[in-house]
LUMDRENLO-308015 format. One line per field, with one value per atom (N, C-alpha, C): residue number from 1; residue in one letter; atom name; x, y, z. Coordinates in pm, whole numbers, m for minus. Layout:
num <- c(NUM  ...)
residu <- c(A  ...)
atome <- c(CA  ...)
u <- c(X  ...)
v <- c(Y  ...)
w <- c(Z  ...)
This chain:
num <- c(1  1  1  2  2  2  3  3  3  4  4  4  5  5  5  6  6  6  7  7  7  8  8  8  9  9  9  10  10  10  11  11  11  12  12  12  13  13  13  14  14  14  15  15  15  16  16  16  17  17  17  18  18  18  19  19  19  20  20  20  21  21  21  22  22  22  23  23  23  24  24  24  25  25  25  26  26  26  27  27  27  28  28  28  29  29  29  30  30  30  31  31  31  32  32  32  33  33  33  34  34  34  35  35  35  36  36  36  37  37  37  38  38  38  39  39  39  40  40  40  41  41  41  42  42  42  43  43  43  44  44  44  45  45  45  46  46  46  47  47  47  48  48  48  49  49  49  50  50  50  51  51  51  52  52  52  53  53  53  54  54  54  55  55  55  56  56  56  57  57  57  58  58  58  59  59  59  60  60  60  61  61  61  62  62  62  63  63  63  64  64  64  65  65  65  66  66  66  67  67  67  68  68  68  69  69  69  70  70  70  71  71  71  72  72  72  73  73  73  74  74  74  75  75  75  76  76  76  77  77  77  78  78  78  79  79  79  80  80  80  81  81  81  82  82  82  83  83  83  84  84  84  85  85  85)
residu <- c(M  M  M  A  A  A  V  V  V  L  L  L  M  M  M  T  T  T  A  A  A  Q  Q  Q  L  L  L  P  P  P  G  G  G  A  A  A  T  T  T  Q  Q  Q  E  E  E  M  M  M  M  M  M  D  D  D  G  G  G  L  L  L  R  R  R  P  P  P  L  L  L  L  L  L  E  E  E  Q  Q  Q  I  I  I  R  R  R  A  A  A  A  A  A  K  K  K  G  G  G  F  F  F  V  V  V  V  V  V  H  H  H  A  A  A  N  N  N  G  G  G  P  P  P  V  V  V  P  P  P  G  G  G  G  G  G  W  W  W  R  R  R  V  V  V  T  T  T  E  E  E  V  V  V  W  W  W  D  D  D  S  S  S  Q  Q  Q  A  A  A  D  D  D  F  F  F  E  E  E  S  S  S  W  W  W  F  F  F  E  E  E  A  A  A  N  N  N  V  V  V  K  K  K  P  P  P  A  A  A  F  F  F  P  P  P  E  E  E  G  G  G  A  A  A  P  P  P  L  L  L  P  P  P  S  S  S  I  I  I  T  T  T  F  F  F  D  D  D  E  E  E  L  L  L  S  S  S  D  D  D)
atome <- c(N  CA  C  N  CA  C  N  CA  C  N  CA  C  N  CA  C  N  CA  C  N  CA  C  N  CA  C  N  CA  C  N  CA  C  N  CA  C  N  CA  C  N  CA  C  N  CA  C  N  CA  C  N  CA  C  N  CA  C  N  CA  C  N  CA  C  N  CA  C  N  CA  C  N  CA  C  N  CA  C  N  CA  C  N  CA  C  N  CA  C  N  CA  C  N  CA  C  N  CA  C  N  CA  C  N  CA  C  N  CA  C  N  CA  C  N  CA  C  N  CA  C  N  CA  C  N  CA  C  N  CA  C  N  CA  C  N  CA  C  N  CA  C  N  CA  C  N  CA  C  N  CA  C  N  CA  C  N  CA  C  N  CA  C  N  CA  C  N  CA  C  N  CA  C  N  CA  C  N  CA  C  N  CA  C  N  CA  C  N  CA  C  N  CA  C  N  CA  C  N  CA  C  N  CA  C  N  CA  C  N  CA  C  N  CA  C  N  CA  C  N  CA  C  N  CA  C  N  CA  C  N  CA  C  N  CA  C  N  CA  C  N  CA  C  N  CA  C  N  CA  C  N  CA  C  N  CA  C  N  CA  C  N  CA  C  N  CA  C  N  CA  C  N  CA  C  N  CA  C  N  CA  C  N  CA  C  N  CA  C  N  CA  C  N  CA  C)
u <- c(m1379  m1267  m1132  m1057  m928  m878  m833  m731  m620  m528  m394  m398  m326  m303  m219  m209  m92  m133  m12  m53  156  105  184  149  371  358  464  396  575  575  719  812  861  809  854  1046  1056  1248  1233  1386  1360  1330  1442  1349  1206  1155  1022  908  1010  934  983  1050  1177  1078  1025  940  784  713  584  692  736  786  736  725  653  457  427  319  336  476  417  429  430  459  344  239  95  3  62  m30  m1  33  58  m140  m128  m230  m335  m348  m431  m574  m672  m772  m705  m769  m807  m645  m530  m398  m390  m248  m206  m54  m62  205  165  279  339  455  477  645  652  704  787  890  918  1069  1052  1134  1078  1149  1044  1036  1105  1074  1125  1076  1075  988  926  989  938  894  791  856  634  658  565  484  424  400  304  325  171  158  11  44  m128  m143  m270  m332  m496  m572  m680  m788  m865  m1005  m974  m1096  m980  m1051  m1075  m1113  m1250  m1253  m1164  m1160  m987  m956  m902  m736  m781  m942  m957  m996  m1058  m1047  m947  m825  m721  m585  m617  m551  m626  m734  m832  m835  m774  m769  m595  m529  m341  m205  m290  m156  m219  m357  m413  m320  m343  m260  m195  m95  68  141  42  152  203  324  373  318  251  282  304  159  221  279  304  286  144  165  m14  8  m92  m138  m93  m103  m49  m164  m174  m279  m259  m377  m403  m501  m441  m604  m541  m676  m705  m729  m670  m726  m749  m869  m945  m854  m841  m756  m782  m780  m855  m794  m898  m794  m716)
v <- c(943  936  899  990  897  748  671  590  523  495  399  276  235  176  108  m129  m129  m260  m243  m419  m474  m617  m725  m786  m842  m831  m963  m1095  m1217  m1200  m1263  m1299  m1165  m1074  m974  m916  m862  m819  m658  m583  m456  m449  m570  m554  m597  m608  m667  m534  m452  m326  m191  m241  m164  m198  m278  m312  m245  m218  m111  55  52  238  312  251  380  441  305  325  512  490  600  670  779  850  893  790  780  779  747  773  906  973  1137  1242  1174  1220  1195  1030  995  1081  1035  1097  1036  1068  1081  1000  993  970  1124  1097  1143  1158  1053  1023  809  767  645  664  527  465  275  239  152  65  m38  m78  m270  m268  m454  m505  m635  m615  m769  m895  m963  m1082  m1149  m1297  m1182  m1038  m949  m808  m743  m548  m574  m383  m339  m243  m182  m42  m20  36  222  293  408  473  534  644  703  745  702  736  865  922  985  906  829  684  568  463  294  312  370  370  486  522  549  491  431  396  248  173  47  129  189  218  259  309  353  104  95  m24  m133  m101  m198  m184  m54  m19  0  34  59  m87  m68  m191  m350  m425  m489  m559  m503  m496  m483  m436  m405  m507  m590  m698  m843  m765  m949  m1068  m1110  m1285  m1333  m1445  m1506  m1482  m1335  m1290  m1318  m1346  m1352  m1194  m1173  m1025  m1000  m901  m798  m837  m892  m884  m749  m679  m547  m534  m465  m398  m246  m209  m68  m33  104  169  258  286  505  557  657  751  873  949  1095  1186  1269  1428  1498)
w <- c(753  903  834  882  825  846  791  846  766  896  843  758  709  642  681  627  685  643  507  416  471  510  524  409  337  223  235  363  320  179  205  143  13  27  m42  m28  m141  m152  m149  m175  m218  m425  m444  m566  m638  m504  m593  m546  m453  m383  m496  m520  m695  m766  m863  m926  m947  m771  m781  m747  m758  m763  m799  m968  m1045  m1034  m891  m843  m708  m690  m606  m644  m785  m793  m845  m914  m932  m812  m706  m521  m484  m553  m498  m516  m641  m695  m690  m651  m582  m462  m544  m411  m313  m199  m65  m39  m75  m34  40  129  260  231  277  308  231  235  248  318  322  476  430  358  406  390  468  436  509  523  571  703  664  806  827  944  902  869  785  636  569  514  465  438  362  329  455  488  554  480  426  401  485  523  575  492  483  407  529  539  575  438  451  367  433  400  422  470  375  400  350  388  398  231  147  31  m35  m61  m101  m162  m46  m59  m118  m113  m187  m321  m414  m502  m624  m467  m588  m536  m476  m470  m617  m612  m714  m884  m880  m994  m1004  m958  m967  m909  m790  m754  m788  m782  m815  m953  m1054  m1175  m1155  m1125  m1100  m1027  m937  m888  m952  m889  m980  m1029  m1092  m1113  m1040  m924  m902  m731  m692  m582  m514  m357  m323  m254  m212  m293  m111  m29  97  179  262  431  488  445  488  589  687  816  806  894  809  1002  983  1187  1137  1239  1237  1307  1292  1302  1382  1484  1533  1508  1451  1408  1556)
């Protein structure tokens, strides 16, 4: 089932997100990826994505995002909501 992934990144900045920009090119080819959006929120940054499944997102995140995350930066708080057709 398709999911909406929402990640909250406390303290994240435009510069930090710009550093992760190369991942956006890779994500388009990721299994199960549908759409990505992100932007500033009070106290940090929010990323939202739609994936075919939570497992597809988690596989991509573990292989691509975690290794690219800035050292010492806290990992995002991630939630998932199931989407209906």
